[in-house]
C-alpha positions in Angstrom: -9.6 -5.0 6.2 -7.7 -6.4 2.5 -11.2 -6.0 0.5 -11.7 -2.4 2.1 -8.6 -0.9 1.8 -7.8 -2.1 -2.0 -10.7 -0.4 -2.1 -9.6 2.5 -0.8 -6.3 2.4 -2.7 -8.5 2.0 -5.9 -10.5 5.4 -5.0 -7.7 7.6 -4.1 -5.7 6.5 -7.6 -8.8 7.2 -9.7 -9.1 10.7 -8.2 -4.9 11.1 -8.4 -5.4 9.9 -12.0 -8.5 12.4 -12.7 -6.7 15.4 -11.7 -3.4 14.2 -13.1 -1.4 14.1 -10.4 0.2 11.0 -12.2 0.0 9.2 -15.3 -0.9 5.3 -16.1 2.7 5.3 -17.4 4.4 5.9 -14.3 6.4 3.5 -12.8 5.5 1.3 -9.7 7.5 3.5 -8.2 6.8 6.8 -8.9 3.6 5.7 -8.5 3.4 4.7 -5.2 5.8 8.0 -4.0 2.6 10.0 -5.6 0.3 8.4 -3.4 2.7 8.8 0.1 2.9 12.5 -0.7 -1.5 12.3 -0.8 -1.5 10.2 1.8 1.1 10.2 4.7 1.1 6.4 5.7 4.3 6.0 7.6 7.6 7.7 8.9 9.7 5.2 7.4 9.0 3.7 3.9 11.5 1.7 2.3 10.4 0.7 -1.4 12.0 -1.7 -3.7 10.8 -2.4 -7.5 12.0 -4.5 -9.6 11.1 -6.5 -12.3 8.2 -8.3 -11.3 7.9 -7.4 -7.6 7.2 -4.3 -5.4 8.5 -4.9 -1.7 7.8 -2.2 1.0 9.1 -1.9 4.4 6.9 -0.1 6.6 8.4 1.6 10.1 6.4 3.8 12.1 3.1 3.3 10.8 1.0 6.3 11.1 -2.5 4.2 10.4 -1.5 0.6 12.3 -4.4 -0.2 14.5 -2.4 -1.6 17.3 0.4 1.2 17.4 -1.9 3.8 16.6 -4.9 2.6 18.0 -3.3 0.5 20.6 -5.9 -2.3 19.9 -4.7 -5.6 21.0 -5.3 -7.6 17.8 -4.0 -11.0 19.3 -1.6 -12.2 17.1 -3.5 -11.2 14.6 -3.4 -7.9 12.2 -5.7 -5.3 10.3 -3.0 -4.1 8.6 -4.6 -1.4 5.6 -1.0 -0.4 3.8 -0.4 -3.7 1.9 -4.3 -3.1 0.6 -4.3 0.5 -0.2 -0.6 0.1 -2.0 -2.0 -2.8 -4.1 -5.6 -1.0 -5.0 -4.2 2.0 -6.2 -1.1 0.3 -8.8 -3.7 -2.4 -9.9 -6.3 0.4 -10.4 -3.5 2.2 -12.5 -2.3 -0.8 -14.4 -6.1 -2.2 -15.1 -5.6 -5.4 -13.7 -7.2 -7.2 -10.9 -6.2 -6.8 -7.3 -4.7 -9.8 -5.4 -4.0 -9.8 -1.9 -0.5 -9.4 -1.1 1.9 -11.4 1.1 2.8 -9.5 4.4 4.8 -10.3 7.2 4.1 -8.0 9.6 5.2 -7.4 13.4 2.5 -4.9 14.2 3.0 -1.7 15.9 7.1 -2.5 14.9 8.2 -3.6 11.3 5.9 -4.9 8.2 7.0 -6.3 4.9 4.8 -6.4 2.7 5.4 -7.7 -1.0 3.5 -7.0 -3.8 3.4 -8.7 -7.2 1.9 -6.9 -10.4 2.3 -9.2 -13.2 -0.4 -9.6 -15.1 
């Protein structure tokens, strides 16, 4: 799921850049907000950006396999949110994507941390 969602994020960002919805010089926060305007991932998404990391808190996710699909993942997750955002931002920054650190309570609240330092 991580590899697929990173690819999806990169393709979405590529299209957003081609359509000039955003610019590569935009801040990480602006890129994420623009991405959320294109794809609605969650009812509640809090973004915290500092010099080194982007931290997200996702609640009421609209694409959670457990919350929306009702899939019992037996303690595992198939969350695509971190991958989509990692793929999108890493594409805009021209860097290789790295898998994010996630603390997920599937169908409830998820904390996702992304590091985009080169």
